[in-house]
Jmol script that loads the backbone (N, CA, C; Angstrom):
load data "model"
ATOM      1  N   MET A   1       1.137  -1.173  -0.002  1.00  0.00           N
ATOM      2  CA  MET A   1      -0.320   0.084  -0.050  1.00  0.00           C
ATOM      3  C   MET A   1       0.818   1.141   0.028  1.00  0.00           C
ATOM      4  N   SER A   2       0.583   2.210  -0.804  1.00  0.00           N
ATOM      5  CA  SER A   2       1.257   3.525  -1.122  1.00  0.00           C
ATOM      6  C   SER A   2       0.900   4.395   0.267  1.00  0.00           C
ATOM      7  N   PRO A   3       2.094   5.087   0.510  1.00  0.00           N
ATOM      8  CA  PRO A   3       1.774   6.252   1.857  1.00  0.00           C
ATOM      9  C   PRO A   3       0.444   6.985   1.356  1.00  0.00           C
ATOM     10  N   LYS A   4      -0.002   7.308   0.257  1.00  0.00           N
ATOM     11  CA  LYS A   4      -1.183   8.026  -0.167  1.00  0.00           C
ATOM     12  C   LYS A   4      -2.406   7.088   0.693  1.00  0.00           C
ATOM     13  N   GLU A   5      -2.442   5.554   0.373  1.00  0.00           N
ATOM     14  CA  GLU A   5      -3.217   4.905   0.418  1.00  0.00           C
ATOM     15  C   GLU A   5      -3.680   4.634   1.810  1.00  0.00           C
ATOM     16  N   ASP A   6      -2.469   4.556   2.424  1.00  0.00           N
ATOM     17  CA  ASP A   6      -2.286   4.424   3.721  1.00  0.00           C
ATOM     18  C   ASP A   6      -3.149   5.589   4.525  1.00  0.00           C
ATOM     19  N   PHE A   7      -2.324   6.952   3.907  1.00  0.00           N
ATOM     20  CA  PHE A   7      -3.316   8.257   4.987  1.00  0.00           C
ATOM     21  C   PHE A   7      -4.963   7.795   4.760  1.00  0.00           C
ATOM     22  N   LEU A   8      -5.320   7.899   3.233  1.00  0.00           N
ATOM     23  CA  LEU A   8      -6.831   7.502   3.134  1.00  0.00           C
ATOM     24  C   LEU A   8      -7.126   6.644   3.875  1.00  0.00           C
ATOM     25  N   ASN A   9      -6.805   5.335   4.048  1.00  0.00           N
ATOM     26  CA  ASN A   9      -7.339   4.715   4.861  1.00  0.00           C
ATOM     27  C   ASN A   9      -7.290   4.929   6.232  1.00  0.00           C
ATOM     28  N   GLU A  10      -6.223   5.569   6.843  1.00  0.00           N
ATOM     29  CA  GLU A  10      -6.303   6.124   8.404  1.00  0.00           C
ATOM     30  C   GLU A  10      -7.319   7.508   8.082  1.00  0.00           C
ATOM     31  N   ARG A  11      -7.352   7.929   7.283  1.00  0.00           N
ATOM     32  CA  ARG A  11      -8.376   9.171   7.288  1.00  0.00           C
ATOM     33  C   ARG A  11      -9.850   8.801   7.452  1.00  0.00           C
ATOM     34  N   GLN A  12     -10.192   7.358   6.769  1.00  0.00           N
ATOM     35  CA  GLN A  12     -11.479   6.930   6.855  1.00  0.00           C
ATOM     36  C   GLN A  12     -11.652   6.143   8.300  1.00  0.00           C
ATOM     37  N   ARG A  13     -10.676   5.492   8.613  1.00  0.00           N
ATOM     38  CA  ARG A  13     -10.585   4.862  10.055  1.00  0.00           C
ATOM     39  C   ARG A  13     -10.820   6.050  11.265  1.00  0.00           C
ATOM     40  N   ALA A  14     -10.285   7.401  11.004  1.00  0.00           N
ATOM     41  CA  ALA A  14     -10.424   8.092  11.689  1.00  0.00           C
ATOM     42  C   ALA A  14     -11.664   8.970  11.809  1.00  0.00           C
ATOM     43  N   GLU A  15     -12.334   8.775  10.728  1.00  0.00           N
ATOM     44  CA  GLU A  15     -14.016   9.754  10.520  1.00  0.00           C
ATOM     45  C   GLU A  15     -14.836   8.623  11.223  1.00  0.00           C
ATOM     46  N   ASP A  16     -14.673   7.019  10.720  1.00  0.00           N
ATOM     47  CA  ASP A  16     -15.303   6.000  11.626  1.00  0.00           C
ATOM     48  C   ASP A  16     -15.538   6.248  12.610  1.00  0.00           C
ATOM     49  N   ILE A  17     -14.257   6.505  13.668  1.00  0.00           N
ATOM     50  CA  ILE A  17     -14.464   6.032  15.108  1.00  0.00           C
ATOM     51  C   ILE A  17     -15.317   7.624  15.645  1.00  0.00           C
ATOM     52  N   LEU A  18     -14.758   8.889  15.112  1.00  0.00           N
ATOM     53  CA  LEU A  18     -15.213   9.858  15.509  1.00  0.00           C
ATOM     54  C   LEU A  18     -17.060  10.009  15.466  1.00  0.00           C
ATOM     55  N   LEU A  19     -17.253   9.621  14.080  1.00  0.00           N
ATOM     56  CA  LEU A  19     -18.858   9.844  13.829  1.00  0.00           C
ATOM     57  C   LEU A  19     -19.690   8.789  13.918  1.00  0.00           C
ATOM     58  N   GLY A  20     -18.981   7.741  14.043  1.00  0.00           N
ATOM     59  CA  GLY A  20     -19.628   6.399  14.452  1.00  0.00           C
ATOM     60  C   GLY A  20     -19.788   6.178  16.012  1.00  0.00           C
ATOM     61  N   ALA A  21     -19.446   6.440  16.842  1.00  0.00           N
ATOM     62  CA  ALA A  21     -19.558   7.001  18.246  1.00  0.00           C
ATOM     63  C   ALA A  21     -20.180   7.809  18.785  1.00  0.00           C
ATOM     64  N   LEU A  22     -21.116   8.724  17.528  1.00  0.00           N
ATOM     65  CA  LEU A  22     -22.103   9.503  17.362  1.00  0.00           C
ATOM     66  C   LEU A  22     -23.395   8.932  16.938  1.00  0.00           C
ATOM     67  N   GLY A  23     -23.074   7.869  16.525  1.00  0.00           N
ATOM     68  CA  GLY A  23     -24.319   7.463  15.682  1.00  0.00           C
ATOM     69  C   GLY A  23     -24.535   7.534  14.210  1.00  0.00           C
ATOM     70  N   PHE A  24     -23.617   8.434  13.568  1.00  0.00           N
ATOM     71  CA  PHE A  24     -23.630   8.382  12.077  1.00  0.00           C
ATOM     72  C   PHE A  24     -23.142   7.131  11.267  1.00  0.00           C
ATOM     73  N   ALA A  25     -23.802   6.840  10.054  1.00  0.00           N
ATOM     74  CA  ALA A  25     -23.865   5.897   9.148  1.00  0.00           C
ATOM     75  C   ALA A  25     -22.278   6.548   8.330  1.00  0.00           C
ATOM     76  N   GLU A  26     -21.719   5.366   7.770  1.00  0.00           N
ATOM     77  CA  GLU A  26     -20.594   5.334   6.637  1.00  0.00           C
ATOM     78  C   GLU A  26     -20.841   6.224   5.866  1.00  0.00           C
ATOM     79  N   GLU A  27     -22.263   6.446   5.459  1.00  0.00           N
ATOM     80  CA  GLU A  27     -22.561   7.422   4.519  1.00  0.00           C
ATOM     81  C   GLU A  27     -22.030   9.138   4.731  1.00  0.00           C
ATOM     82  N   ALA A  28     -21.672   8.970   6.068  1.00  0.00           N
ATOM     83  CA  ALA A  28     -21.359  10.586   6.727  1.00  0.00           C
ATOM     84  C   ALA A  28     -19.830  10.617   6.271  1.00  0.00           C
ATOM     85  N   ARG A  29     -19.184  11.969   6.237  1.00  0.00           N
ATOM     86  CA  ARG A  29     -17.908  12.053   6.114  1.00  0.00           C
ATOM     87  C   ARG A  29     -17.364  13.556   6.974  1.00  0.00           C
ATOM     88  N   ILE A  30     -16.372  13.511   7.578  1.00  0.00           N
ATOM     89  CA  ILE A  30     -16.289  14.915   8.255  1.00  0.00           C
ATOM     90  C   ILE A  30     -15.560  16.308   6.969  1.00  0.00           C
ATOM     91  N   LEU A  31     -16.172  17.118   7.339  1.00  0.00           N
ATOM     92  CA  LEU A  31     -15.588  18.466   6.422  1.00  0.00           C
ATOM     93  C   LEU A  31     -14.646  19.114   7.500  1.00  0.00           C
ATOM     94  N   THR A  32     -14.909  19.348   8.761  1.00  0.00           N
ATOM     95  CA  THR A  32     -14.158  19.793   9.609  1.00  0.00           C
ATOM     96  C   THR A  32     -14.346  19.455  10.823  1.00  0.00           C
ATOM     97  N   VAL A  33     -13.290  19.278  11.758  1.00  0.00           N
ATOM     98  CA  VAL A  33     -13.116  18.808  12.851  1.00  0.00           C
ATOM     99  C   VAL A  33     -12.327  19.943  13.661  1.00  0.00           C
ATOM    100  N   GLU A  34     -12.959  19.906  15.384  1.00  0.00           N
ATOM    101  CA  GLU A  34     -11.812  20.348  16.215  1.00  0.00           C
ATOM    102  C   GLU A  34     -12.202  19.702  17.632  1.00  0.00           C
ATOM    103  N   ARG A  35     -10.867  19.978  18.383  1.00  0.00           N
ATOM    104  CA  ARG A  35     -11.461  19.858  19.937  1.00  0.00           C
ATOM    105  C   ARG A  35     -11.968  20.839  20.541  1.00  0.00           C
ATOM    106  N   ALA A  36     -12.909  20.320  21.663  1.00  0.00           N
ATOM    107  CA  ALA A  36     -13.784  21.303  22.313  1.00  0.00           C
ATOM    108  C   ALA A  36     -13.230  21.252  23.671  1.00  0.00           C
ATOM    109  N   GLN A  37     -13.428  21.925  24.562  1.00  0.00           N
ATOM    110  CA  GLN A  37     -13.355  22.139  25.675  1.00  0.00           C
ATOM    111  C   GLN A  37     -13.294  20.444  26.759  1.00  0.00           C
ATOM    112  N   MET A  38     -14.330  19.933  25.933  1.00  0.00           N
ATOM    113  CA  MET A  38     -14.420  18.801  26.518  1.00  0.00           C
ATOM    114  C   MET A  38     -15.071  18.142  25.207  1.00  0.00           C
ATOM    115  N   GLY A  39     -14.602  17.030  24.631  1.00  0.00           N
ATOM    116  CA  GLY A  39     -14.920  16.592  23.407  1.00  0.00           C
ATOM    117  C   GLY A  39     -14.132  16.906  22.421  1.00  0.00           C
ATOM    118  N   TYR A  40     -15.306  16.767  21.159  1.00  0.00           N
ATOM    119  CA  TYR A  40     -14.812  17.389  19.984  1.00  0.00           C
ATOM    120  C   TYR A  40     -16.254  18.095  19.135  1.00  0.00           C
ATOM    121  N   ARG A  41     -15.767  18.804  18.063  1.00  0.00           N
ATOM    122  CA  ARG A  41     -17.321  18.970  17.260  1.00  0.00           C
ATOM    123  C   ARG A  41     -16.754  19.565  15.990  1.00  0.00           C
ATOM    124  N   GLY A  42     -17.797  19.390  15.003  1.00  0.00           N
ATOM    125  CA  GLY A  42     -17.402  19.845  13.514  1.00  0.00           C
ATOM    126  C   GLY A  42     -18.302  19.772  12.661  1.00  0.00           C
ATOM    127  N   LYS A  43     -18.397  19.852  11.321  1.00  0.00           N
ATOM    128  CA  LYS A  43     -19.202  19.589  10.487  1.00  0.00           C
ATOM    129  C   LYS A  43     -18.845  18.448   9.337  1.00  0.00           C
ATOM    130  N   GLY A  44     -19.993  18.045   8.846  1.00  0.00           N
ATOM    131  CA  GLY A  44     -19.669  17.222   8.108  1.00  0.00           C
ATOM    132  C   GLY A  44     -20.836  17.074   6.974  1.00  0.00           C
ATOM    133  N   VAL A  45     -20.689  15.763   5.953  1.00  0.00           N
ATOM    134  CA  VAL A  45     -21.627  15.820   4.649  1.00  0.00           C
ATOM    135  C   VAL A  45     -21.915  14.319   4.466  1.00  0.00           C
ATOM    136  N   PHE A  46     -23.244  14.238   4.275  1.00  0.00           N
ATOM    137  CA  PHE A  46     -23.572  12.835   4.004  1.00  0.00           C
ATOM    138  C   PHE A  46     -23.629  12.868   2.347  1.00  0.00           C
ATOM    139  N   THR A  47     -23.672  11.459   2.184  1.00  0.00           N
ATOM    140  CA  THR A  47     -23.098  11.185   0.309  1.00  0.00           C
ATOM    141  C   THR A  47     -24.216  11.866  -0.459  1.00  0.00           C
ATOM    142  N   ASP A  48     -25.355  11.956  -0.082  1.00  0.00           N
ATOM    143  CA  ASP A  48     -26.255  12.717  -0.800  1.00  0.00           C
ATOM    144  C   ASP A  48     -26.234  14.135  -1.021  1.00  0.00           C
ATOM    145  N   GLY A  49     -25.005  14.711  -0.002  1.00  0.00           N
ATOM    146  CA  GLY A  49     -24.833  16.176  -0.165  1.00  0.00           C
ATOM    147  C   GLY A  49     -25.159  17.070   1.090  1.00  0.00           C
ATOM    148  N   GLU A  50     -26.487  16.353   1.964  1.00  0.00           N
ATOM    149  CA  GLU A  50     -26.998  16.976   2.998  1.00  0.00           C
ATOM    150  C   GLU A  50     -25.750  17.222   3.976  1.00  0.00           C
ATOM    151  N   HIS A  51     -25.607  18.889   4.347  1.00  0.00           N
ATOM    152  CA  HIS A  51     -24.803  19.020   5.306  1.00  0.00           C
ATOM    153  C   HIS A  51     -25.331  18.823   6.888  1.00  0.00           C
ATOM    154  N   PHE A  52     -24.560  18.427   8.199  1.00  0.00           N
ATOM    155  CA  PHE A  52     -24.775  18.302   9.596  1.00  0.00           C
ATOM    156  C   PHE A  52     -23.644  18.649  10.398  1.00  0.00           C
ATOM    157  N   GLU A  53     -24.056  19.295  11.225  1.00  0.00           N
ATOM    158  CA  GLU A  53     -23.188  19.705  12.573  1.00  0.00           C
ATOM    159  C   GLU A  53     -22.927  18.139  13.501  1.00  0.00           C
ATOM    160  N   PHE A  54     -22.081  18.041  14.343  1.00  0.00           N
ATOM    161  CA  PHE A  54     -21.946  16.894  15.261  1.00  0.00           C
ATOM    162  C   PHE A  54     -20.943  17.651  16.050  1.00  0.00           C
ATOM    163  N   SER A  55     -21.154  16.900  17.425  1.00  0.00           N
ATOM    164  CA  SER A  55     -20.543  17.353  18.790  1.00  0.00           C
ATOM    165  C   SER A  55     -20.495  16.091  19.619  1.00  0.00           C
ATOM    166  N   SER A  56     -19.535  15.988  20.377  1.00  0.00           N
ATOM    167  CA  SER A  56     -19.507  15.183  21.605  1.00  0.00           C
ATOM    168  C   SER A  56     -18.908  15.718  22.530  1.00  0.00           C
ATOM    169  N   ASP A  57     -19.183  15.864  23.952  1.00  0.00           N
ATOM    170  CA  ASP A  57     -18.997  16.314  25.148  1.00  0.00           C
ATOM    171  C   ASP A  57     -18.450  15.360  26.162  1.00  0.00           C
ATOM    172  N   GLU A  58     -17.663  14.193  25.695  1.00  0.00           N
ATOM    173  CA  GLU A  58     -17.291  13.169  26.296  1.00  0.00           C
ATOM    174  C   GLU A  58     -15.782  13.248  26.423  1.00  0.00           C
ATOM    175  N   GLU A  59     -15.208  12.740  27.236  1.00  0.00           N
ATOM    176  CA  GLU A  59     -13.946  12.880  27.491  1.00  0.00           C
ATOM    177  C   GLU A  59     -13.139  11.933  26.419  1.00  0.00           C
ATOM    178  N   LEU A  60     -12.178  12.472  26.019  1.00  0.00           N
ATOM    179  CA  LEU A  60     -11.419  11.859  24.518  1.00  0.00           C
ATOM    180  C   LEU A  60     -10.559  10.403  25.094  1.00  0.00           C
ATOM    181  N   GLY A  61     -10.673   9.891  24.657  1.00  0.00           N
ATOM    182  CA  GLY A  61     -10.128   8.531  24.846  1.00  0.00           C
ATOM    183  C   GLY A  61      -8.740   8.162  23.829  1.00  0.00           C
ATOM    184  N   GLU A  62      -8.262   7.457  23.847  1.00  0.00           N
ATOM    185  CA  GLU A  62      -6.952   7.075  22.981  1.00  0.00           C
ATOM    186  C   GLU A  62      -7.301   6.990  21.460  1.00  0.00           C
ATOM    187  N   LEU A  63      -8.317   6.147  21.093  1.00  0.00           N
ATOM    188  CA  LEU A  63      -8.449   6.653  19.878  1.00  0.00           C
ATOM    189  C   LEU A  63      -9.657   7.760  19.384  1.00  0.00           C
ATOM    190  N   GLU A  64     -10.280   8.506  20.230  1.00  0.00           N
ATOM    191  CA  GLU A  64     -10.561   9.941  19.361  1.00  0.00           C
ATOM    192  C   GLU A  64      -9.192  10.425  19.648  1.00  0.00           C
ATOM    193  N   GLU A  65      -8.515  10.673  20.652  1.00  0.00           N
ATOM    194  CA  GLU A  65      -7.173  11.551  20.202  1.00  0.00           C
ATOM    195  C   GLU A  65      -6.451  11.193  18.950  1.00  0.00           C
ATOM    196  N   TRP A  66      -6.236   9.570  19.006  1.00  0.00           N
ATOM    197  CA  TRP A  66      -5.580   9.610  17.521  1.00  0.00           C
ATOM    198  C   TRP A  66      -6.402   9.971  16.129  1.00  0.00           C
ATOM    199  N   ALA A  67      -7.793  10.016  16.241  1.00  0.00           N
ATOM    200  CA  ALA A  67      -8.474  10.001  15.204  1.00  0.00           C
ATOM    201  C   ALA A  67      -7.982  11.763  15.104  1.00  0.00           C
ATOM    202  N   LEU A  68      -8.332  12.517  16.037  1.00  0.00           N
ATOM    203  CA  LEU A  68      -8.054  14.314  16.034  1.00  0.00           C
ATOM    204  C   LEU A  68      -6.686  14.485  14.947  1.00  0.00           C
ATOM    205  N   LYS A  69      -5.594  13.559  15.762  1.00  0.00           N
ATOM    206  CA  LYS A  69      -4.572  13.888  15.302  1.00  0.00           C
ATOM    207  C   LYS A  69      -4.534  13.513  13.563  1.00  0.00           C
ATOM    208  N   ILE A  70      -4.954  12.383  12.964  1.00  0.00           N
ATOM    209  CA  ILE A  70      -5.161  11.997  11.788  1.00  0.00           C
ATOM    210  C   ILE A  70      -5.742  13.480  10.991  1.00  0.00           C
ATOM    211  N   LEU A  71      -7.117  13.428  11.653  1.00  0.00           N
ATOM    212  CA  LEU A  71      -7.766  14.524  10.570  1.00  0.00           C
ATOM    213  C   LEU A  71      -6.974  16.068  10.901  1.00  0.00           C
ATOM    214  N   GLY A  72      -6.392  16.427  11.660  1.00  0.00           N
ATOM    215  CA  GLY A  72      -5.272  17.293  11.544  1.00  0.00           C
ATOM    216  C   GLY A  72      -5.906  18.419  12.505  1.00  0.00           C
ATOM    217  N   SER A  73      -6.770  18.323  13.527  1.00  0.00           N
ATOM    218  CA  SER A  73      -7.225  19.169  14.667  1.00  0.00           C
ATOM    219  C   SER A  73      -6.346  19.410  15.479  1.00  0.00           C
ATOM    220  N   LYS A  74      -6.536  20.794  15.993  1.00  0.00           N
ATOM    221  CA  LYS A  74      -5.465  21.452  17.069  1.00  0.00           C
ATOM    222  C   LYS A  74      -5.921  21.295  18.174  1.00  0.00           C
TER     223      LYS A  74
END
end "model"
wireframe off; spacefill off
backbone 0.3
color backbone group
């Protein structure tokens, strides 16, 4: 697998971790995401083009921390 494919694969897994924890299906993708004071928040889009906002006020675990790092959240 090329480095680009690895990144895309990691990005997909990171999106699945963050959105899946909130109950969003595989048809959802993240447009923007940022850390919140507690948890994270962002904007996403479904494959049909409908936009949505999401947020989690749960304490971040190791997987969420990894996902935010992969998605470039500051």
